[in-house]
A tleap script that builds the chain and sets N, CA, C and O, in Angstrom:
source leaprc.protein.ff14SB
mol = sequence {
  NMET TYR TYR VAL SER LYS ARG MET GLU ILE
  ALA GLY SER HIE ARG LEU THR LEU SER TYR
  LYS SER LYS CYS GLU ASN LEU HIE GLY HIE
  ASN TRP ILE ILE THR VAL PHE CYS LYS ALA
  ALA GLU LEU ASN GLN ASP GLY MET VAL CYS
  ASP PHE THR HIE ILE LYS ASP LYS ILE HIE
  SER TYR LEU ASP HIE GLY ASN PHE ASN GLU
  LEU LEU PRO PHE ASN PRO THR ALA GLU ASN
  ILE ALA ARG TRP ILE ALA GLU GLN ILE PRO
  GLU CYS TYR LYS VAL GLN VAL GLN GLU SER
  GLU GLY ASN ILE ALA VAL TYR ALA THR GLU
  ASP GLY GLU CLEU
}
set mol.1.N position { 118.026 52.686 166.542 }
set mol.1.CA position { 117.895 51.548 167.440 }
set mol.1.C position { 118.978 51.651 168.509 }
set mol.1.O position { 120.126 51.985 168.218 }
set mol.2.N position { 118.596 51.362 169.744 }
set mol.2.CA position { 119.526 51.350 170.871 }
set mol.2.C position { 119.804 49.897 171.258 }
set mol.2.O position { 118.902 49.058 171.246 }
set mol.3.N position { 121.054 49.612 171.600 }
set mol.3.CA position { 121.459 48.268 171.989 }
set mol.3.C position { 122.225 48.320 173.302 }
set mol.3.O position { 123.062 49.202 173.498 }
set mol.4.N position { 121.948 47.389 174.197 }
set mol.4.CA position { 122.710 47.242 175.441 }
set mol.4.C position { 122.933 45.753 175.675 }
set mol.4.O position { 122.221 44.912 175.127 }
set mol.5.N position { 123.920 45.446 176.488 }
set mol.5.CA position { 124.128 44.056 176.898 }
set mol.5.C position { 124.521 44.022 178.366 }
set mol.5.O position { 125.139 44.950 178.888 }
set mol.6.N position { 124.148 42.938 179.011 }
set mol.6.CA position { 124.481 42.709 180.418 }
set mol.6.C position { 125.164 41.361 180.504 }
set mol.6.O position { 124.593 40.342 180.115 }
set mol.7.N position { 126.389 41.354 181.014 }
set mol.7.CA position { 127.160 40.122 181.184 }
set mol.7.C position { 127.221 39.803 182.666 }
set mol.7.O position { 127.458 40.688 183.488 }
set mol.8.N position { 127.008 38.551 183.005 }
set mol.8.CA position { 127.054 38.156 184.413 }
set mol.8.C position { 127.576 36.736 184.550 }
set mol.8.O position { 127.448 35.921 183.636 }
set mol.9.N position { 128.156 36.458 185.682 }
set mol.9.CA position { 128.638 35.112 185.982 }
set mol.9.C position { 127.702 34.497 187.008 }
set mol.9.O position { 127.376 35.111 188.024 }
set mol.10.N position { 127.280 33.280 186.726 }
set mol.10.CA position { 126.339 32.577 187.596 }
set mol.10.C position { 126.918 31.212 187.927 }
set mol.10.O position { 127.261 30.441 187.031 }
set mol.11.N position { 127.024 30.916 189.214 }
set mol.11.CA position { 127.435 29.581 189.644 }
set mol.11.C position { 126.175 28.741 189.770 }
set mol.11.O position { 125.223 29.131 190.445 }
set mol.12.N position { 126.177 27.591 189.119 }
set mol.12.CA position { 124.988 26.748 189.195 }
set mol.12.C position { 125.286 25.332 188.779 }
set mol.12.O position { 126.240 25.067 188.048 }
set mol.13.N position { 124.448 24.418 189.257 }
set mol.13.CA position { 124.623 23.014 188.926 }
set mol.13.C position { 123.462 22.521 188.075 }
set mol.13.O position { 122.387 23.119 188.053 }
set mol.14.N position { 123.702 21.428 187.380 }
set mol.14.CA position { 122.657 20.766 186.603 }
set mol.14.C position { 123.096 19.350 186.290 }
set mol.14.O position { 124.267 18.993 186.421 }
set mol.15.N position { 122.143 18.569 185.880 }
set mol.15.CA position { 122.414 17.259 185.315 }
set mol.15.C position { 121.505 17.143 184.108 }
set mol.15.O position { 120.365 17.607 184.133 }
set mol.16.N position { 122.000 16.533 183.067 }
set mol.16.CA position { 121.248 16.461 181.824 }
set mol.16.C position { 120.628 15.084 181.634 }
set mol.16.O position { 121.233 14.066 181.971 }
set mol.17.N position { 119.441 15.064 181.101 }
set mol.17.CA position { 118.792 13.829 180.689 }
set mol.17.C position { 119.035 13.702 179.193 }
set mol.17.O position { 118.534 14.502 178.403 }
set mol.18.N position { 119.805 12.693 178.810 }
set mol.18.CA position { 120.237 12.553 177.419 }
set mol.18.C position { 119.817 11.202 176.847 }
set mol.18.O position { 119.497 10.272 177.587 }
set mol.19.N position { 119.825 11.112 175.537 }
set mol.19.CA position { 119.463 9.865 174.860 }
set mol.19.C position { 120.665 8.929 174.713 }
set mol.19.O position { 120.562 7.893 174.055 }
set mol.20.N position { 121.778 9.276 175.307 }
set mol.20.CA position { 123.004 8.478 175.242 }
set mol.20.C position { 123.724 8.601 176.575 }
set mol.20.O position { 123.433 9.508 177.355 }
set mol.21.N position { 124.655 7.704 176.841 }
set mol.21.CA position { 125.424 7.727 178.086 }
set mol.21.C position { 126.397 8.900 178.055 }
set mol.21.O position { 127.091 9.125 177.064 }
set mol.22.N position { 126.433 9.637 179.152 }
set mol.22.CA position { 127.333 10.779 179.248 }
set mol.22.C position { 127.590 11.096 180.714 }
set mol.22.O position { 126.719 10.899 181.561 }
set mol.23.N position { 128.784 11.583 181.009 }
set mol.23.CA position { 129.066 11.991 182.383 }
set mol.23.C position { 128.224 13.202 182.784 }
set mol.23.O position { 128.108 13.510 183.970 }
set mol.24.N position { 127.632 13.894 181.796 }
set mol.24.CA position { 126.785 15.044 182.088 }
set mol.24.C position { 125.439 14.646 182.691 }
set mol.24.O position { 124.666 15.504 183.118 }
set mol.25.N position { 125.161 13.328 182.723 }
set mol.25.CA position { 123.954 12.850 183.393 }
set mol.25.C position { 124.099 12.931 184.913 }
set mol.25.O position { 123.108 12.863 185.640 }
set mol.26.N position { 125.340 13.077 185.388 }
set mol.26.CA position { 125.606 13.249 186.814 }
set mol.26.C position { 125.520 14.735 187.173 }
set mol.26.O position { 125.864 15.602 186.369 }
set mol.27.N position { 125.062 15.009 188.380 }
set mol.27.CA position { 124.995 16.395 188.847 }
set mol.27.C position { 126.399 16.995 188.853 }
set mol.27.O position { 127.327 16.413 189.415 }
set mol.28.N position { 126.547 18.154 188.230 }
set mol.28.CA position { 127.832 18.843 188.172 }
set mol.28.C position { 127.571 20.344 188.042 }
set mol.28.O position { 126.452 20.766 187.748 }
set mol.29.N position { 128.597 21.131 188.261 }
set mol.29.CA position { 128.419 22.580 188.247 }
set mol.29.C position { 129.323 23.286 187.266 }
set mol.29.O position { 130.327 22.747 186.799 }
set mol.30.N position { 128.932 24.514 186.969 }
set mol.30.CA position { 129.704 25.397 186.100 }
set mol.30.C position { 129.647 26.806 186.675 }
set mol.30.O position { 128.749 27.148 187.444 }
set mol.31.N position { 130.617 27.606 186.286 }
set mol.31.CA position { 130.507 29.050 186.447 }
set mol.31.C position { 130.115 29.571 185.077 }
set mol.31.O position { 130.963 29.827 184.223 }
set mol.32.N position { 128.814 29.723 184.886 }
set mol.32.CA position { 128.240 30.127 183.609 }
set mol.32.C position { 128.505 31.603 183.363 }
set mol.32.O position { 128.368 32.421 184.273 }
set mol.33.N position { 128.881 31.945 182.149 }
set mol.33.CA position { 128.993 33.346 181.748 }
set mol.33.C position { 127.817 33.606 180.812 }
set mol.33.O position { 127.727 33.016 179.735 }
set mol.34.N position { 126.936 34.477 181.225 }
set mol.34.CA position { 125.710 34.742 180.483 }
set mol.34.C position { 125.710 36.196 180.035 }
set mol.34.O position { 125.938 37.104 180.834 }
set mol.35.N position { 125.452 36.401 178.756 }
set mol.35.CA position { 125.332 37.755 178.219 }
set mol.35.C position { 123.944 37.902 177.616 }
set mol.35.O position { 123.536 37.124 176.754 }
set mol.36.N position { 123.236 38.907 178.084 }
set mol.36.CA position { 121.878 39.201 177.631 }
set mol.36.C position { 121.956 40.454 176.755 }
set mol.36.O position { 122.452 41.493 177.192 }
set mol.37.N position { 121.471 40.350 175.534 }
set mol.37.CA position { 121.487 41.452 174.573 }
set mol.37.C position { 120.062 41.987 174.423 }
set mol.37.O position { 119.131 41.227 174.157 }
set mol.38.N position { 119.900 43.301 174.596 }
set mol.38.CA position { 118.579 43.922 174.504 }
set mol.38.C position { 118.622 45.079 173.523 }
set mol.38.O position { 119.679 45.652 173.258 }
set mol.39.N position { 117.442 45.416 172.983 }
set mol.39.CA position { 117.361 46.534 172.053 }
set mol.39.C position { 116.002 47.200 172.165 }
set mol.39.O position { 115.030 46.608 172.635 }
set mol.40.N position { 115.962 48.455 171.717 }
set mol.40.CA position { 114.709 49.207 171.686 }
set mol.40.C position { 114.833 50.317 170.654 }
set mol.40.O position { 115.889 50.929 170.498 }
set mol.41.N position { 113.751 50.560 169.964 }
set mol.41.CA position { 113.729 51.656 168.987 }
set mol.41.C position { 113.734 53.000 169.698 }
set mol.41.O position { 114.284 53.980 169.195 }
set mol.42.N position { 113.111 53.034 170.880 }
set mol.42.CA position { 113.073 54.257 171.681 }
set mol.42.C position { 113.397 53.913 173.125 }
set mol.42.O position { 113.123 52.804 173.583 }
set mol.43.N position { 113.975 54.860 173.834 }
set mol.43.CA position { 114.305 54.652 175.239 }
set mol.43.C position { 113.046 54.783 176.085 }
set mol.43.O position { 112.108 55.489 175.715 }
set mol.44.N position { 113.035 54.095 177.226 }
set mol.44.CA position { 111.886 54.191 178.123 }
set mol.44.C position { 111.892 55.536 178.853 }
set mol.44.O position { 112.767 56.369 178.620 }
set mol.45.N position { 110.924 55.740 179.726 }
set mol.45.CA position { 110.790 57.035 180.405 }
set mol.45.C position { 112.001 57.399 181.253 }
set mol.45.O position { 112.191 58.563 181.607 }
set mol.46.N position { 112.822 56.398 181.580 }
set mol.46.CA position { 114.032 56.642 182.365 }
set mol.46.C position { 115.266 56.842 181.499 }
set mol.46.O position { 116.369 57.016 182.018 }
set mol.47.N position { 115.085 56.819 180.174 }
set mol.47.CA position { 116.205 57.007 179.265 }
set mol.47.C position { 117.032 55.749 179.053 }
set mol.47.O position { 118.223 55.831 178.753 }
set mol.48.N position { 116.402 54.572 179.210 }
set mol.48.CA position { 117.112 53.298 179.083 }
set mol.48.C position { 116.391 52.371 178.109 }
set mol.48.O position { 115.195 52.515 177.858 }
set mol.49.N position { 117.148 51.411 177.563 }
set mol.49.CA position { 116.531 50.290 176.859 }
set mol.49.C position { 115.822 49.439 177.909 }
set mol.49.O position { 114.637 49.133 177.776 }
set mol.50.N position { 116.550 49.065 178.942 }
set mol.50.CA position { 116.021 48.407 180.139 }
set mol.50.C position { 117.078 48.568 181.226 }
set mol.50.O position { 118.253 48.793 180.935 }
set mol.51.N position { 116.656 48.453 182.454 }
set mol.51.CA position { 117.561 48.642 183.583 }
set mol.51.C position { 118.412 47.387 183.772 }
set mol.51.O position { 117.878 46.284 183.889 }
set mol.52.N position { 119.731 47.553 183.801 }
set mol.52.CA position { 120.633 46.419 184.006 }
set mol.52.C position { 120.303 45.680 185.309 }
set mol.52.O position { 120.430 44.458 185.390 }
set mol.53.N position { 119.880 46.434 186.317 }
set mol.53.CA position { 119.543 45.825 187.603 }
set mol.53.C position { 118.350 44.896 187.479 }
set mol.53.O position { 118.306 43.863 188.147 }
set mol.54.N position { 117.378 45.239 186.635 }
set mol.54.CA position { 116.217 44.365 186.450 }
set mol.54.C position { 116.624 43.050 185.798 }
set mol.54.O position { 116.101 41.990 186.142 }
set mol.55.N position { 117.560 43.122 184.856 }
set mol.55.CA position { 118.066 41.892 184.227 }
set mol.55.C position { 118.748 41.021 185.283 }
set mol.55.O position { 118.497 39.819 185.369 }
set mol.56.N position { 119.608 41.644 186.079 }
set mol.56.CA position { 120.323 40.901 187.121 }
set mol.56.C position { 119.342 40.292 188.121 }
set mol.56.O position { 119.505 39.143 188.530 }
set mol.57.N position { 118.329 41.055 188.513 }
set mol.57.CA position { 117.349 40.545 189.473 }
set mol.57.C position { 116.589 39.343 188.926 }
set mol.57.O position { 116.370 38.370 189.647 }
set mol.58.N position { 116.190 39.400 187.669 }
set mol.58.CA position { 115.393 38.308 187.083 }
set mol.58.C position { 116.221 37.058 186.809 }
set mol.58.O position { 115.716 35.943 186.948 }
set mol.59.N position { 117.471 37.223 186.426 }
set mol.59.CA position { 118.270 36.083 185.993 }
set mol.59.C position { 119.270 35.657 187.068 }
set mol.59.O position { 119.192 34.542 187.584 }
set mol.60.N position { 120.195 36.531 187.401 }
set mol.60.CA position { 121.251 36.190 188.362 }
set mol.60.C position { 120.672 35.851 189.733 }
set mol.60.O position { 121.027 34.834 190.329 }
set mol.61.N position { 119.786 36.700 190.225 }
set mol.61.CA position { 119.235 36.476 191.562 }
set mol.61.C position { 118.455 35.172 191.649 }
set mol.61.O position { 118.401 34.545 192.707 }
set mol.62.N position { 117.851 34.763 190.540 }
set mol.62.CA position { 117.060 33.529 190.536 }
set mol.62.C position { 117.929 32.282 190.393 }
set mol.62.O position { 117.700 31.290 191.086 }
set mol.63.N position { 118.915 32.318 189.512 }
set mol.63.CA position { 119.690 31.113 189.196 }
set mol.63.C position { 120.956 30.919 190.027 }
set mol.63.O position { 121.367 29.780 190.249 }
set mol.64.N position { 121.585 32.000 190.491 }
set mol.64.CA position { 122.917 31.896 191.092 }
set mol.64.C position { 122.942 30.952 192.295 }
set mol.64.O position { 122.118 31.054 193.204 }
set mol.65.N position { 123.897 30.042 192.276 }
set mol.65.CA position { 124.126 29.021 193.300 }
set mol.65.C position { 122.943 28.072 193.445 }
set mol.65.O position { 122.710 27.522 194.521 }
set mol.66.N position { 122.203 27.885 192.365 }
set mol.66.CA position { 121.060 26.982 192.403 }
set mol.66.C position { 121.286 25.731 191.584 }
set mol.66.O position { 122.220 25.635 190.787 }
set mol.67.N position { 120.403 24.777 191.805 }
set mol.67.CA position { 120.351 23.557 190.997 }
set mol.67.C position { 119.344 23.839 189.888 }
set mol.67.O position { 118.147 23.946 190.152 }
set mol.68.N position { 119.815 23.958 188.662 }
set mol.68.CA position { 118.951 24.340 187.551 }
set mol.68.C position { 117.843 23.314 187.295 }
set mol.68.O position { 116.783 23.670 186.781 }
set mol.69.N position { 118.076 22.056 187.644 }
set mol.69.CA position { 117.032 21.044 187.484 }
set mol.69.C position { 115.850 21.317 188.401 }
set mol.69.O position { 114.718 20.957 188.077 }
set mol.70.N position { 116.099 21.942 189.529 }
set mol.70.CA position { 115.026 22.287 190.458 }
set mol.70.C position { 114.383 23.629 190.119 }
set mol.70.O position { 113.212 23.845 190.433 }
set mol.71.N position { 115.127 24.528 189.484 }
set mol.71.CA position { 114.644 25.884 189.215 }
set mol.71.C position { 113.953 26.034 187.861 }
set mol.71.O position { 113.128 26.930 187.679 }
set mol.72.N position { 114.285 25.167 186.923 }
set mol.72.CA position { 113.790 25.323 185.549 }
set mol.72.C position { 112.959 24.104 185.138 }
set mol.72.O position { 113.307 22.977 185.491 }
set mol.73.N position { 111.874 24.312 184.401 }
set mol.73.CA position { 110.957 23.210 184.073 }
set mol.73.C position { 111.298 22.465 182.780 }
set mol.73.O position { 110.397 22.038 182.057 }
set mol.74.N position { 112.592 22.305 182.484 }
set mol.74.CA position { 113.021 21.644 181.255 }
set mol.74.C position { 114.410 21.066 181.463 }
set mol.74.O position { 115.059 21.352 182.469 }
set mol.75.N position { 114.867 20.261 180.524 }
set mol.75.CA position { 116.221 19.720 180.553 }
set mol.75.C position { 117.188 20.905 180.421 }
set mol.75.O position { 117.227 21.536 179.365 }
set mol.76.N position { 117.970 21.224 181.466 }
set mol.76.CA position { 118.739 22.468 181.487 }
set mol.76.C position { 120.039 22.443 180.662 }
set mol.76.O position { 121.137 22.599 181.198 }
set mol.77.N position { 119.882 22.244 179.361 }
set mol.77.CA position { 121.032 22.394 178.463 }
set mol.77.C position { 121.320 23.884 178.313 }
set mol.77.O position { 120.462 24.715 178.609 }
set mol.78.N position { 122.496 24.218 177.865 }
set mol.78.CA position { 122.849 25.630 177.646 }
set mol.78.C position { 121.887 26.271 176.647 }
set mol.78.O position { 121.509 27.432 176.799 }
set mol.79.N position { 121.492 25.504 175.621 }
set mol.79.CA position { 120.572 26.025 174.608 }
set mol.79.C position { 119.203 26.352 175.214 }
set mol.79.O position { 118.640 27.415 174.951 }
set mol.80.N position { 118.676 25.437 176.022 }
set mol.80.CA position { 117.375 25.680 176.658 }
set mol.80.C position { 117.438 26.823 177.658 }
set mol.80.O position { 116.494 27.605 177.771 }
set mol.81.N position { 118.540 26.924 178.378 }
set mol.81.CA position { 118.709 28.012 179.335 }
set mol.81.C position { 118.744 29.354 178.604 }
set mol.81.O position { 118.142 30.326 179.061 }
set mol.82.N position { 119.443 29.408 177.477 }
set mol.82.CA position { 119.514 30.658 176.701 }
set mol.82.C position { 118.123 31.099 176.254 }
set mol.82.O position { 117.788 32.279 176.357 }
set mol.83.N position { 117.317 30.172 175.761 }
set mol.83.CA position { 115.957 30.515 175.331 }
set mol.83.C position { 115.119 31.010 176.509 }
set mol.83.O position { 114.399 32.001 176.384 }
set mol.84.N position { 115.207 30.329 177.644 }
set mol.84.CA position { 114.446 30.708 178.834 }
set mol.84.C position { 114.811 32.125 179.279 }
set mol.84.O position { 113.933 32.923 179.609 }
set mol.85.N position { 116.099 32.431 179.288 }
set mol.85.CA position { 116.531 33.771 179.694 }
set mol.85.C position { 115.943 34.822 178.766 }
set mol.85.O position { 115.441 35.846 179.230 }
set mol.86.N position { 115.998 34.582 177.466 }
set mol.86.CA position { 115.444 35.541 176.501 }
set mol.86.C position { 113.960 35.783 176.760 }
set mol.86.O position { 113.475 36.902 176.590 }
set mol.87.N position { 113.247 34.755 177.166 }
set mol.87.CA position { 111.812 34.881 177.423 }
set mol.87.C position { 111.499 35.676 178.696 }
set mol.87.O position { 110.373 36.139 178.873 }
set mol.88.N position { 112.478 35.834 179.574 }
set mol.88.CA position { 112.258 36.546 180.834 }
set mol.88.C position { 112.370 38.061 180.699 }
set mol.88.O position { 111.857 38.801 181.537 }
set mol.89.N position { 113.046 38.527 179.636 }
set mol.89.CA position { 113.334 39.950 179.470 }
set mol.89.C position { 112.663 40.424 178.185 }
set mol.89.O position { 113.102 40.033 177.103 }
set mol.90.N position { 111.618 41.250 178.257 }
set mol.90.CA position { 110.880 41.645 177.044 }
set mol.90.C position { 111.752 42.296 175.960 }
set mol.90.O position { 111.495 42.096 174.772 }
set mol.91.N position { 112.754 43.051 176.335 }
set mol.91.CA position { 113.590 43.753 175.361 }
set mol.91.C position { 114.704 42.877 174.780 }
set mol.91.O position { 115.436 43.308 173.889 }
set mol.92.N position { 114.827 41.655 175.284 }
set mol.92.CA position { 115.920 40.773 174.879 }
set mol.92.C position { 115.695 40.212 173.479 }
set mol.92.O position { 114.606 39.744 173.147 }
set mol.93.N position { 116.751 40.268 172.664 }
set mol.93.CA position { 116.688 39.676 171.323 }
set mol.93.C position { 117.722 38.568 171.137 }
set mol.93.O position { 117.665 37.825 170.158 }
set mol.94.N position { 118.681 38.451 172.086 }
set mol.94.CA position { 119.715 37.419 171.959 }
set mol.94.C position { 120.327 37.148 173.328 }
set mol.94.O position { 120.482 38.056 174.145 }
set mol.95.N position { 120.674 35.883 173.565 }
set mol.95.CA position { 121.355 35.490 174.795 }
set mol.95.C position { 122.493 34.557 174.434 }
set mol.95.O position { 122.342 33.670 173.594 }
set mol.96.N position { 123.629 34.764 175.074 }
set mol.96.CA position { 124.788 33.876 174.924 }
set mol.96.C position { 125.046 33.232 176.279 }
set mol.96.O position { 125.181 33.922 177.289 }
set mol.97.N position { 125.113 31.910 176.292 }
set mol.97.CA position { 125.379 31.162 177.519 }
set mol.97.C position { 126.671 30.382 177.327 }
set mol.97.O position { 126.748 29.481 176.491 }
set mol.98.N position { 127.678 30.736 178.107 }
set mol.98.CA position { 128.949 30.003 178.086 }
set mol.98.C position { 128.976 29.101 179.306 }
set mol.98.O position { 129.033 29.559 180.447 }
set mol.99.N position { 128.934 27.816 179.034 }
set mol.99.CA position { 128.879 26.825 180.102 }
set mol.99.C position { 130.286 26.520 180.632 }
set mol.99.O position { 130.469 26.285 181.826 }
set mol.100.N position { 131.257 26.525 179.749 }
set mol.100.CA position { 132.654 26.335 180.107 }
set mol.100.C position { 133.494 26.893 178.959 }
set mol.100.O position { 132.962 27.219 177.898 }
set mol.101.N position { 134.762 27.000 179.167 }
set mol.101.CA position { 135.638 27.556 178.125 }
set mol.101.C position { 135.456 26.794 176.818 }
set mol.101.O position { 135.653 25.580 176.760 }
set mol.102.N position { 135.081 27.516 175.782 }
set mol.102.CA position { 134.932 26.913 174.470 }
set mol.102.C position { 133.560 26.328 174.177 }
set mol.102.O position { 133.306 25.897 173.052 }
set mol.103.N position { 132.659 26.303 175.174 }
set mol.103.CA position { 131.315 25.744 174.976 }
set mol.103.C position { 130.274 26.842 175.175 }
set mol.103.O position { 129.962 27.226 176.302 }
set mol.104.N position { 129.749 27.334 174.065 }
set mol.104.CA position { 128.833 28.474 174.090 }
set mol.104.C position { 127.590 28.140 173.276 }
set mol.104.O position { 127.677 27.590 172.178 }
set mol.105.N position { 126.433 28.485 173.836 }
set mol.105.CA position { 125.162 28.365 173.110 }
set mol.105.C position { 124.586 29.767 172.953 }
set mol.105.O position { 124.683 30.594 173.860 }
set mol.106.N position { 123.986 30.023 171.796 }
set mol.106.CA position { 123.364 31.322 171.525 }
set mol.106.C position { 121.928 31.086 171.102 }
set mol.106.O position { 121.639 30.218 170.279 }
set mol.107.N position { 121.033 31.876 171.681 }
set mol.107.CA position { 119.636 31.874 171.259 }
set mol.107.C position { 119.296 33.280 170.801 }
set mol.107.O position { 119.623 34.251 171.484 }
set mol.108.N position { 118.646 33.403 169.660 }
set mol.108.CA position { 118.210 34.705 169.152 }
set mol.108.C position { 116.745 34.602 168.758 }
set mol.108.O position { 116.311 33.597 168.195 }
set mol.109.N position { 115.994 35.643 169.056 }
set mol.109.CA position { 114.596 35.686 168.641 }
set mol.109.C position { 114.548 35.831 167.125 }
set mol.109.O position { 115.584 36.029 166.490 }
set mol.110.N position { 113.366 35.736 166.542 }
set mol.110.CA position { 113.231 35.822 165.078 }
set mol.110.C position { 113.813 37.110 164.520 }
set mol.110.O position { 114.382 37.116 163.428 }
set mol.111.N position { 113.673 38.209 165.270 }
set mol.111.CA position { 114.223 39.475 164.788 }
set mol.111.C position { 115.612 39.744 165.353 }
set mol.111.O position { 116.152 40.838 165.189 }
set mol.112.N position { 116.189 38.746 166.020 }
set mol.112.CA position { 117.517 38.880 166.586 }
set mol.112.C position { 118.607 38.702 165.537 }
set mol.112.O position { 118.351 38.344 164.387 }
set mol.113.N position { 119.814 38.962 165.972 }
set mol.113.CA position { 120.966 38.845 165.079 }
set mol.113.C position { 121.952 37.864 165.678 }
set mol.113.O position { 122.107 37.804 166.897 }
set mol.114.N position { 122.607 37.110 164.851 }
set mol.114.CA position { 123.685 36.237 165.329 }
set mol.114.C position { 125.022 36.762 164.857 }
set mol.114.O position { 126.058 36.168 165.154 }
savepdb mol mol.pdb
quit
């Protein structure tokens, strides 16, 4: 099995819809640190699990400096964002989303590892 990861920093804003009062209901921003973990039993025709540039194009290019409430069709919690990212990359088995220092959400597919 081959494993690769792509780490990127994305500046983006969001506001959360919550069942309780929170300052996170107000529009605010983070410099998100996102790590995408991919794997493959065999390398593709180019000798890769997947191209790091394709990951960056699908995730960073779409989200960077954006309002996640406008870009994503769900309440943009770190957990929901992690799941969405995993769904964008076929080879992805795990995503780590760090919203701020000490606040990290991880999503792993059924065959993923934590």
